Each structure stands twice: as structure tokens, then as C-alpha cells.
C-alpha positions in Angstrom: 10.4 -12.5 -32.0 7.1 -11.6 -30.7 8.8 -10.9 -27.7 11.4 -9.2 -29.1 9.4 -6.7 -30.8 8.0 -5.1 -27.4 11.6 -4.2 -27.1 10.7 -1.2 -29.4 9.0 0.8 -26.3 11.8 0.8 -24.1 14.2 1.8 -27.4 12.2 4.5 -27.7 11.8 5.4 -23.7 15.4 5.4 -23.7 15.5 7.2 -27.0 13.6 10.3 -25.4 15.7 10.2 -22.3 18.8 10.7 -24.6 17.6 12.8 -27.2 20.2 15.8 -27.6 21.9 14.5 -24.6 25.7 15.2 -24.1 28.8 14.2 -22.5 29.9 17.1 -20.3 33.1 18.7 -20.7 35.5 19.0 -17.4 34.0 20.4 -14.7 31.1 21.6 -16.4 29.1 18.6 -15.0 29.6 19.3 -11.3 28.1 23.0 -12.3 24.7 21.1 -13.7 25.0 18.2 -11.6 21.5 17.8 -10.0 20.0 21.0 -11.1 15.9 21.5 -11.2 16.2 21.4 -14.9 18.2 17.6 -14.8 16.1 16.1 -12.0 12.9 16.7 -13.2 14.1 15.1 -16.5 15.6 12.4 -14.4 12.1 11.9 -12.6 10.0 12.2 -15.8 12.7 9.0 -16.9 11.4 7.2 -13.5 7.7 8.3 -14.4 7.5 6.5 -17.9 9.9 3.6 -16.2 6.8 3.0 -14.2 4.2 2.9 -17.0 6.0 0.3 -18.5 6.7 -1.4 -15.4 3.1 -1.8 -14.5 2.2 -2.9 -18.2 4.9 -5.1 -17.9 3.2 -6.9 -14.6 -0.1 -7.3 -16.1 1.2 -8.8 -19.6 3.7 -11.3 -17.6 1.2 -11.7 -14.6 3.6 -10.5 -12.6 6.6 -12.3 -13.9 4.7 -16.0 -14.3 5.2 -15.5 -17.9 8.1 -14.6 -20.1 7.7 -12.3 -22.5 11.5 -12.1 -23.7 13.9 -9.0 -22.4 10.9 -6.7 -21.6 9.7 -9.4 -18.5 13.0 -7.6 -16.9 10.7 -4.2 -16.3 8.6 -6.6 -13.7 10.8 -6.4 -11.3 11.9 -2.7 -11.4 8.8 -0.6 -10.5 10.9 -0.1 -6.8 13.8 1.0 -8.1 11.5 3.9 -10.2 9.7 4.9 -7.2 12.8 5.1 -5.4 13.9 8.1 -7.7 11.1 9.7 -6.9 11.8 9.8 -3.3 15.2 10.4 -3.7 14.7 13.7 -5.4 11.7 14.4 -3.2 14.3 14.4 0.4 17.1 16.2 -2.1 14.5 19.2 -3.0 13.5 19.9 0.6 16.9 20.1 1.8 18.4 21.9 -1.3 15.4 24.3 -0.9 15.8 24.8 2.9 19.6 26.0 2.3 18.6 28.1 -0.3 15.1 29.7 -0.1 14.4 32.1 2.6 11.4 31.9 4.7 11.1 28.4 3.1 9.3 26.9 6.1 6.8 29.5 6.5 5.5 29.1 3.2 6.0 25.2 3.1 2.7 23.7 3.6 0.5 26.2 1.1 3.1 26.0 -2.0 4.4 22.2 -1.6 1.4 20.5 -0.5 -1.0 21.9 -3.1 1.3 20.9 -5.6 0.7 17.3 -4.5 -2.8 17.1 -3.2 -4.6 18.7 -6.6 -3.7 16.5 -8.8 -4.1 13.8 -6.4 -7.7 14.6 -5.7 -8.3 16.3 -9.4 -7.5 12.3 -10.5 -9.6 10.8 -7.8 -12.2 12.9 -9.2 -11.8 11.0 -12.6 -11.3 7.3 -11.0 -14.8 8.1 -9.1 -16.7 9.0 -12.3 -14.6 6.0 -14.1 -16.4 3.7 -11.5 -19.7 5.4 -11.0 -20.6 6.7 -14.7 -18.2 4.0 -16.8 -19.2 1.1 -14.8 -21.9 1.8 -12.8 -20.4 0.7 -9.1 -23.3 1.9 -6.5 -21.4 4.6 -4.2 -22.8 6.8 -1.1 -21.9 10.5 -0.3 -19.4 9.3 2.2 -17.7 7.2 0.1 -17.2 9.1 -2.6 -15.8 11.4 -0.5 -13.3 9.2 1.3 -12.1 8.0 -2.3 -11.9 12.0 -3.8 -9.6 13.1 -1.0 -7.7 9.4 -0.8 -8.8 8.3 3.1 -9.5 5.3 0.5 -7.8 4.7 -2.7 -10.1 4.6 -5.6 -6.5 4.6 -7.3 -3.8 2.0 -6.8 -0.7 4.4 -7.3 -2.0 7.1 -5.3 -0.1 5.3 -2.3 3.0 7.6 -3.2 1.3 10.8 -2.8 0.1 9.8 0.8 3.2 8.7 1.8 5.2 11.6 0.4 2.5 14.0 2.1 3.6 12.3 5.3 7.5 12.8 4.6 6.7 16.5 3.7 4.7 17.2 6.7 7.2 15.3 9.2 10.0 17.5 7.5 7.6 20.5 8.0 7.1 19.9 11.5 10.8 18.8 12.7 12.2 21.7 10.9 10.1 23.7 12.5 10.6 22.6 16.2 13.9 22.2 16.1 16.3 24.7 15.0 19.2 23.3 14.7 19.1 21.9 11.4 21.6 18.9 11.2 19.8 17.4 14.1 16.6 18.0 12.8 17.9 15.9 10.0 18.9 12.9 11.7 15.6 13.1 13.4 13.8 13.1 10.1 15.9 10.2 8.6 15.3 8.2 12.0 11.3 9.2 11.3 11.6 8.2 7.7 13.5 4.8 8.7 10.3 4.6 12.0 7.8 5.0 8.9 9.6 1.8 7.0 9.7 -0.5 9.7 5.6 0.6 10.6 4.8 0.3 7.2 7.1 -3.4 6.8 5.0 -5.0 9.9 1.1 -4.0 8.7 1.3 -7.1 6.3 0.5 -7.6 2.6 -2.1 -6.3 0.3 -3.0 -7.0 -3.2 -2.5 -4.3 -5.9 -5.6 -2.4 -7.2 -8.6 -0.6 -5.8 -8.1 -2.2 -2.4 -4.6 -0.8 -1.7 -4.5 0.9 1.7 -2.6 3.4 3.2 0.7 1.4 4.7 0.0 -2.0 2.9 1.8 -3.8 0.5 5.8 -3.6 0.3 5.8 -0.4 -2.2 5.3 1.5 1.4 8.3 0.9 2.1 10.9 -1.1 -0.3 11.9 2.3 -2.2 11.1 4.8 1.2 15.3 4.4 1.7 15.7 6.7 -1.0 14.3 9.6 0.8 16.5 10.2 3.5 19.4 9.0 1.0 18.2 12.1 -1.0 18.0 14.2 2.4 22.0 13.7 3.4 22.9 14.0 -0.6 22.1 17.2 -0.8 23.3 18.2 2.9 26.7 16.6 2.0 26.3 17.6 -1.4 29.7 19.8 -2.3 31.4 17.3 -0.3 30.3 14.4 -2.6 30.8 16.1 -5.8 34.1 17.2 -5.0 34.5 13.2 -4.6 33.2 12.0 -7.3 33.9 14.4 -9.9 37.8 13.3 -9.1 37.1 9.9 -9.4 33.7 9.9 -11.4 34.8 6.8 -14.3 36.0 4.4 -11.4 33.3 4.9 -9.7 30.5 4.8 -13.0 31.7 1.8 -13.5 31.8 0.2 -9.9 28.2 1.4 -9.4 26.9 0.2 -12.8 28.2 -3.3 -11.6 26.7 -3.0 -8.1 23.4 -1.8 -9.4 23.1 -4.9 -11.3 24.4 -7.6 -9.0 22.1 -5.9 -6.2 19.1 -5.7 -8.5 20.0 -9.8 -9.3 20.4 -10.4 -5.8 16.8 -8.4 -4.6 14.8 -10.2 -7.5 16.3 -13.8 -6.4 15.3 -12.8 -3.3 11.8 -11.7 -3.8 11.2 -15.2 -5.8 13.0 -17.0 -2.7 11.3 -15.3 0.2 9.0 -12.6 -0.9 6.5 -10.5 1.3 3.5 -12.3 0.6 3.6 -13.5 4.6 1.9 -13.7 7.8 3.5 -10.8 9.6 2.6 -12.9 12.8 4.8 -15.7 12.0 9.0 -14.8 13.0 10.0 -16.9 10.1 7.7 -15.2 7.9 9.0 -11.8 9.4 12.8 -12.8 8.3 12.1 -13.7 4.7 10.1 -10.5 4.2 13.4 -8.7 6.1 15.9 -10.2 3.9 13.5 -9.8 0.7 13.6 -5.9 2.0 17.5 -5.8 2.7 18.0 -7.2 -1.2 15.7 -4.0 -2.4 16.9 -1.0 -0.8 20.7 -2.0 -1.1 19.7 -2.2 -5.2 17.6 1.1 -4.9 20.6 2.7 -3.2 23.0 1.4 -5.4 20.8 2.1 -8.8 20.4 5.6 -7.0 24.2 6.2 -7.4 24.9 4.9 -10.6 22.1 7.4 -11.9 23.7 10.5 -9.8 26.8 9.4 -11.1 25.9 9.2 -14.8 24.1 12.5 -14.4 27.8 14.2 -14.0 28.8 12.9 -17.2 25.5 12.9 -19.3 24.1 16.0 -19.6 20.2 15.5 -20.5 18.8 17.9 -22.6 15.5 16.3 -24.1 12.8 18.6 -25.2 10.9 15.0 -24.9 11.5 15.0 -21.5 11.2 18.4 -20.3 7.4 18.3 -21.5 7.0 14.8 -19.7 8.5 16.1 -16.6 5.6 19.0 -16.5 3.2 16.6 -16.4 4.5 13.1 -14.6 2.8 13.6 -11.6 -0.4 13.9 -13.4 0.7 11.0 -15.8 1.9 8.6 -12.7 -1.6 8.9 -11.2 -3.9 8.2 -14.2 -2.2 5.8 -16.5 -3.2 3.1 -13.9 -7.3 3.4 -14.7 -5.9 2.9 -18.1 -4.1 -0.6 -17.3 -6.0 -1.5 -14.4 -9.6 -0.7 -15.5 -10.5 0.4 -19.4 -7.8 -2.2 -21.0 -7.4 -4.7 -18.3 -10.2 -7.3 -19.9 -9.6 -6.3 -23.4 -8.2 -9.1 -25.5 -5.6 -7.7 -27.6 -2.0 -8.3 -28.7 0.6 -7.3 -25.8 2.1 -4.7 -28.2 -1.4 -3.1 -28.9 -1.5 -2.8 -25.6 1.5 -1.1 -24.7 0.3 1.3 -27.8 -3.2 1.6 -26.3 -2.0 2.2 -22.9 0.7 4.8 -23.7 -1.1 7.0 -26.3 -4.5 7.2 -24.3 -2.4 7.8 -20.8 -0.4 10.4 -22.5 -3.6 12.1 -24.3 -5.6 11.9 -21.7 -3.1 13.6 -19.1 -2.1 16.6 -21.8 -5.8 17.3 -21.9 -6.5 17.7 -17.8 -3.1 18.5 -17.0 -2.9 22.4 -18.0 -6.5 22.6 -15.9 -4.8 20.7 -13.1 -1.8 23.0 -13.3 -4.1 26.0 -13.2 -6.2 25.1 -10.2 -3.2 24.4 -8.5 -1.8 28.1 -9.1 -4.9 29.4 -8.3 -5.3 27.6 -4.8 -1.5 28.7 -4.0 -2.4 31.9 -4.9 -5.4 32.3 -2.7 -3.4 30.4 0.1 -0.7 33.0 -0.2 -3.0 35.8 0.2 -4.9 34.5 3.4 -1.5 33.8 4.9 -0.1 37.3 4.2 -3.7 39.0 5.8 -3.1 36.6 8.7 0.4 37.7 9.1 -1.0 41.5 8.9 -3.5 40.8 11.4 -1.6 39.2 13.6 1.4 42.1 13.3 -1.1 44.6 13.8 -2.4 43.0 16.9 0.9 42.7 18.5 1.5 46.4 17.6 -1.6 47.6 19.4 -0.8 45.2 22.5 3.0 46.6 22.5 1.4 50.3 22.7 -1.4 49.1 25.2 1.7 48.2 27.4 -0.5 45.0 27.7 1.8 42.0 28.9 1.3 37.9 27.5 -0.6 35.8 29.9 1.3 33.3 32.0 1.1 29.9 31.3 -0.7 27.6 33.5 1.6 24.6 34.7 0.7 21.4 36.2 3.0 19.8 38.6 4.4 16.5 37.8 4.3 15.9 41.5 0.6 16.2 41.7 0.1 13.9 38.6 2.1 10.7 39.3 -0.1 9.9 42.1 -3.2 9.9 40.3 -1.6 7.8 37.4 -0.5 5.3 39.5 -3.9 4.9 40.7 -5.7 4.9 37.1 -2.8 2.2 36.1 -3.6 -0.1 39.2 -7.6 0.4 38.4 -7.3 -0.3 35.1 -5.0 -3.6 35.4 -7.5 -4.7 38.1 -10.9 -3.6 36.8 -10.1 -4.5 32.8 -9.6 -7.9 33.0 -12.2 -8.4 35.4 -14.8 -6.8 33.3 -14.0 -8.9 30.3 -14.4 -11.9 32.1 -17.7 -10.9 33.2 -18.6 -9.5 29.7 -17.1 -13.2 28.1 -19.1 -15.1 30.4 -22.5 -13.2 30.0 -22.4 -13.7 26.4 -21.2 -17.6 26.3 -24.6 -18.0 28.3 -26.1 -16.4 25.6 -24.1 -18.7 22.1 -24.7 -21.8 24.3 -28.8 -21.5 24.4 -28.5 -20.7 20.5 -26.2 -23.7 20.2 -27.7 -26.2 22.0 -31.4 -25.0 19.8 -29.8 -25.0 16.4 -31.0 -26.5 13.2 -29.4 -26.3 10.0 -29.4 -23.1 8.8 -29.8 -21.6 12.3 -27.5 -18.3 12.8 -25.6 -17.9 15.8 -22.7 -15.9 17.2 -19.7 -17.5 18.7 -16.5 -15.3 19.5 -15.6 -12.0 18.2 -13.5 -11.0 15.3 -12.4 -7.6 13.9 -14.6 -7.7 11.1 -15.4 -3.6 11.0 -12.3 -1.7 10.6 -14.2 1.7 11.4 -15.6 -0.1 14.9 -13.6 -0.1 18.2 -12.3 -3.7 19.5 -13.9 -6.7 17.9 -17.3 -7.4 16.7 -19.0 -10.4 17.5 -18.8 -12.9 15.0 -21.8 -14.5 13.2 -22.0 -18.2 12.1 -24.6 -20.5 10.0 -24.7 -24.0 11.3 -24.4 -26.2 8.1 -24.2 -29.7 9.9 -25.5 -31.4 13.2 -24.4 -34.8 14.3 -26.3 -35.5 17.3 -24.5 -33.1 20.2 -22.0 -32.0 17.8 -23.0 -28.6 15.6 -21.0 -27.9 12.4 -20.2 -23.6 12.0 -18.8 -21.6 9.4 -19.1 -17.9 8.9 -21.8 -16.2 7.3 -19.3 -13.6 5.7 -15.6 -14.2 4.6 -13.8 -12.6 7.7 -9.7 -12.3 6.5 -8.0 -12.8 3.4 -5.0 -14.0 2.8 -2.9 -16.9 0.7 -3.6 -20.5 0.7 0.3 -20.8 0.8 3.3 -18.1 0.0 5.4 -19.9 -2.1 4.5 -21.0 -5.8 4.7 -24.7 -5.1 3.0 -27.7 -4.9 1.7 -28.5 -1.3 -0.9 -30.5 0.9 -3.7 -28.7 3.2 -1.7 -30.2 6.2 1.6 -27.8 4.9 -1.2 -24.8 4.2 -0.3 -21.4 5.9 -3.7 -20.5 6.2 -4.6 -24.1 8.4 -1.4 -22.8 10.4 -2.9 -19.0 10.8 -6.9 -20.5 11.8 -5.2 -23.2 14.3 -2.8 -20.3 15.9 -2.9 -18.9 19.3 -3.6 -15.1 17.5 -6.6 -16.9 15.6 -7.6 -18.7 17.8 -8.1 -16.0 20.4 -11.4 -14.9 18.7 -13.0 -17.6 21.2 -13.0 -16.9 25.4 -11.7 -19.3 27.5 -15.4 -20.5 27.8 -15.8 -20.8 24.0 -12.4 -23.2 23.7 -13.5 -25.1 26.0 -16.2 -26.4 23.6 -14.4 -26.8 20.5 -14.0 -30.1 19.0 -10.8 -30.7 17.0 -11.0 -32.5 13.9 -8.5 -34.6 12.2 -6.2 -32.2 15.0 -7.5 -29.1 13.7 -9.5 -26.8 15.6 -10.8 -25.0 12.6 -10.6 -25.6 9.1 -11.9 -24.8 5.8 -14.8 -26.9 3.6 -13.9 -29.5 1.0 -15.3 -29.7 -2.4 -17.6 -32.0 -1.0 -18.6 -30.4 2.0 -19.3 -27.3 0.1 -21.6 -29.0 -2.3 -23.7 -30.7 0.7 -23.7 -27.5 2.7 -24.7 -25.2 -0.4 -26.4 -27.2 -3.0 -27.0 -24.3 -5.4 -24.3 -21.5 -6.6 -26.7 -19.1 -5.1 -25.8 -20.4 -1.4 -22.2 -20.7 -2.1 -22.0 -16.7 -3.4 -20.3 -15.0 -0.2 -20.0 -11.6 1.1 -16.9 -10.9 3.1 -16.7 -8.5 5.7 -15.2 -4.6 5.6 -11.9 -5.6 7.2 -11.9 -8.7 4.9 -11.4 -6.3 2.2 -9.2 -4.2 4.1 -7.0 -7.0 4.6 -7.0 -7.6 0.9 -10.2 -9.8 -0.2 -10.6 -9.4 -4.0 -14.0 -8.0 -3.8 -14.4 -6.1 -7.0 -16.7 -3.0 -6.4 -17.9 -3.4 -10.2 -19.2 -6.8 -10.5 -23.0 -7.7 -9.8 -23.1 -3.6 -7.9 -27.1 -3.7 -8.4 -27.8 -7.0 -6.2 -24.9 -6.5 -4.1 -23.9 -2.6 -3.2 -27.5 -2.2 -2.9 -27.6 -4.0 0.3 -24.3 -3.0 1.6 -22.6 -5.8 0.7 -19.4 -7.0 -1.0 -18.4 -10.3 -2.4 -14.5 -12.6 -2.9 -14.2 -15.7 -4.3 -12.9 -17.8 -1.0 -10.6 -20.7 -0.8 -11.6 -24.5 0.0 -9.4 -27.3 0.8 -7.7 -30.0 -0.5 -8.6 -34.0 0.4 -5.9 -35.0 3.3 -2.5 -35.6 2.2 -3.0 -34.5 -2.0 -0.6 -32.0 -3.0 -1.2 -29.7 -5.8 0.2 -26.4 -6.8 -3.5 -25.1 -7.6 -6.5 -25.2 -4.8 -10.2 -25.4 -5.0 -12.6 -22.1 -4.7 -15.5 -21.1 -4.7 -15.7 -18.0 -7.6 -17.7 -14.7 -7.4 -20.5 -16.2 -9.1 -20.5 -19.3 -6.4 -19.3 -22.1 -9.0 -16.7 -24.8 -7.5 -13.4 -24.3 -9.3 -10.7 -27.0 -8.6 -8.2 -26.0 -10.5 -8.0 -22.2 -11.4 -6.2 -20.4 -8.1 -2.6 -21.1 -7.5 -1.8 -21.6 -3.8 -0.2 -18.3 -3.4 -2.7 -15.7 -4.8 -3.5 -13.6 -1.8 -6.9 -12.1 -2.2 -8.6 -15.1 -1.3 -11.6 -14.9 1.0 -11.0 -17.1 4.5 -14.3 -18.4 5.7 -13.5 -20.7 8.7 -15.3 -23.9 9.5 -15.2 -25.3 13.4 -17.2 -27.7 15.3 -19.1 -27.5 19.0 -19.9 -30.0 21.4 -23.5 -29.0 22.3 -23.6 -31.9 24.9 
């Protein structure tokens, strides 16, 4: 009964969507088919669907717990997002075909409509974190979060991606006069964006979401080129679908259900929580992606066909359509921050988040719309002044009989020999320089290792720790044990992040993905050939993690076990909360996370021991497929 009562919210949602809706008469559907009023209400439907999806993810722990029929919304978020992408692409081509000078005014009319709400809601997020939770921020961090360089709002990823697609649209159609060729190139660019994002690896939800990270960056993007092509061939598609509407509607209803079911099975069986460097992992993620993209296309097809048969006329959805962009961005604060740690019944949580999200959006949206209109008006006036000034200069130049300056050209033949010489020099000098640097660093490190005592800090190898720095940085270690001429090291900080194993099942350390990662060629490239010669394998592993016994011996007190993580580890998804203990951590510029330990040899379990953010050793809390644990490598060096 408790589970069934949650169906009240989907029922109210669908009731609001189809309130005053009516069945289209003969040929009436084609006249209202995908008009702006209809598409806006469909996007409002998708926006509320996203809110319910995020709430369902929270109460079900991303599908782990069954909360009755409403649990299906846990897996439907990408379908609702696909509708946003579809109508964005559809609207671009439709406007291009119907509005004169659309490309000339595109940048200062279209971009502010998405960027101003994005920036305004980011300001709200910064205020919430600093004033509400006391998190320390430097001026640079505040500006980065406001302008979206760092995503303080996890839902802001969509705005970043859609702006990228908008800019590609404007650039390609400005440069290529043939619109069909430009359309084909834009579709290819969208597919390349999907491919690029796919190989960037996975990231966890929350404040640590970064550009191009996570399946949400690409699993529904296919809907954007689908919208572009639908707008280009709308007359043909509408004519064919009108003649065969009922059979097509039933077909796509069945296909939507079947492909959605297959996509859920693929997410559960394969998923995206994998290391992109592994071919096996890439195959699993590719299968999952293919299933989700197929589900997106069939679901969009069903919604578009249904819109030919059912004409929406809900005043509620018209209102939501006017505030949907702000609602999409604002609701995440209430889901993930304000009410996340508050204990309440699921029904109450849904009500609290929905009421607060709509109320906050209703209050802020008029001001954001006014600011957007003011910005567009100002930019339009500036563009008009620049155009008038440019026309005046051209007229004066023509009256004076001045010809334009000829452009300087450089012959390609003159560049080829220089390019070949530079490439040859780079191919010889760069490896030689790297070897000299590695040898010099090894001599310095070796002296430190030979004299090291327990507690000493040394440098050993290079690893990416600073995302803003060029190349890899020197990696810092601390000595935790010494056995004669053998020295045991562990990194001073958590240097990476990821799951212990990609699937939720009982496994041992020997089977874990983190063990494979630490002993892979990619990770061992952290060490130069001189450093590798000194590594001592322990039970066939060159690099490992600490066990519960070892961590208690090496770090007796909880305070010693609290682990800071590198900025790169945070970028890769380490669960570093910027609110908790901000006074002691962020004053020093540190960021802390829980970190993985390893089970005893041969022991199989679905959970793995960890050290939490307070430095406590916990043996049975974290499931092996949690993706956001920090990784603190351990290795032995021969100091003889």
C-alpha cells in the first residue's frame, strides 16, 4: 500500500498533461503537428518527468530498492532528456527555414535564453553552499561555479552540452552555404560528440559532475540529430504518418516498451561503470549505449505520433512550459542538498521537493526572464550599432575609391621542409630529453629511499594529480613500513577514484577491477624504467591496497587515516564533499574522501572494507560497485 500511494504523483503528472486534451479530427493533427505551443508542453511534460525521475532515484538508491510501480521512473530519465534534445534540434532547423536572418541574430538571441537562467541558478547554488552550508570558496572557484566551468549544479551538464551543439549549428551553417551539406556535417559533429564523451569514462552524480563525464553526456544526445532530420523532412514524414497513423502508433508503442525493457536489462547487466581503457569494458558500455539510443528513438517516435492524434491544451502545462528551464535546474538543489539528509516518508519527500521546487521557480523565473529579455535587447542594440558602423565604413571606403588590402599568402612548398625538420627533431629530442629527466629524478628519489624511515615523505613516479597542470606531476608517498632493505610506500593522498568492481556481486580482491587497474600497463607507466626495476611484487601484484590489519598498524588513530584527495581524483569522481568539515579542510585547500581497502586473500564478499571521511575503518558498508571511492596505492621498493 505504501508503494502504491506514490502513484499519486505520476497520476497527477499525466492528469495535468492531458487536462483539456482532445482527439484530433481528420487532418487537424497535421495542422497542429509539432507546432511551438505543442512542443513546449511536451518539453514541460519531460521536465516534470525528470524531477520525478531524480526523486525516484533517491528513494530507490538508483534502483536497488523496489518501491513499487513508481520504481520504473528510476530508469526513464534519459528518455525525458531525449525529448529536450529532440525539440532543440527540431526548433533550430524549423526556425532556420521560417525566420529570415536567423543565423545573423542567433548568438545574441538564442544563447542568452539558456545561459542567463543557467548562470542565475548557479548563483543560487553558490549561495546555498556558502551561506547555507558554510562551504569555503575562493573568488576563482565562485566565478568558475557561476559560469559553469565547474558544475555546482549537477543538472547543468545539459545546458553546457546544448550550448556546444548550438555553437556547432551556428558555425557550420554560417560557413557552409549548402544547407543539406551543413545539416549532414552537424549530424556527424553530434555523433562525434557522443563518441568523444563515451570515451571520457564515468563520473558520479552530485556536485562533482564534470564536462563530458557520465553516460548522461551521450546516451540521449542521438535525439538532437533526430530532431534536425525530422524538421528537414517534416512534410514527408507527416504525410506518411498521417496515412498510417494508427498502425504506426501501435507499432511504436510496442517498440518503445520493448526497447526500454532491453535498455534496462543492458544497464543492469553491462552498464557504464567501467574503465574505458579496457576493451571488454568498452564493449559492455557500447552495448548499453546502443540499447539506450534505440530506446530514445522509439520513445520519441511514439511521442511525436501521439501528438498527431492527441492535441494538448492544458493551461497547467503552458505555465510549466514557461518556467521549465528554471525548474529543470532548480529542483536538483532540493533533491540533492536541502532534503537529501532529512529523514521523511517517501510520499512526504515527493511532496516537499515538488512544492518547494515549483514555489522557488515561480518566484525566481519572472526575474530571470526579465534579465534575459534585457540582455537580448541590449545585445540586439549593440549588434545594430556595429552593423550601422560597418556599413558606414564600407560606404566611405567606396566613395574614396579604396580597394581592400590583398591578403598575404604563404606557399605550402616553403612550409613542408620546415615541418619535416621539426617533426624529425621532435622525434629524436623529445624521447632523449624524457630519458635524461627520468634518470635525474631517479637519482634524487633513490637517495631519499635509501635513507627513508617510517613516516618519511619521498617522491616516486609521475601521475596526473592537477587537472589544470600540463602533463603529469611528481607523485608524493609516505613510508609506512621498512623491512631491512625493503620499503613500503603509500601515497600521501588519494590519487584516483573508481569502483572496486563494476558489477554488484560477491568477489575477491584477486577478481577486482581496481587490482587490474593498479597493475595495468597504463598505471605502471606512472614509473620510469629505472623506478620499475626497483618495484617488488607481493603476491603477484606490483601495486595493491592496504588491508584492514595493515591500515590499523600503519595509521593507528582515525585522524591519521583521514585522507585528502588530489584535484584530479575529485575530477575523476572521488566522493569529496565540499561541505563536511570545511573549516579544517578547505582552509588548507584540501578535499577529503572515503577510500578503498582490500579484503583478505581469497575472501569473497559483496561489500569491501573502507576508511570513511572521519577516518573510521568500516568493513561492511560499501558495495563493490560504488563508483566514487578514492584509491590510495601501496607498493614495496627494493632499497638494497
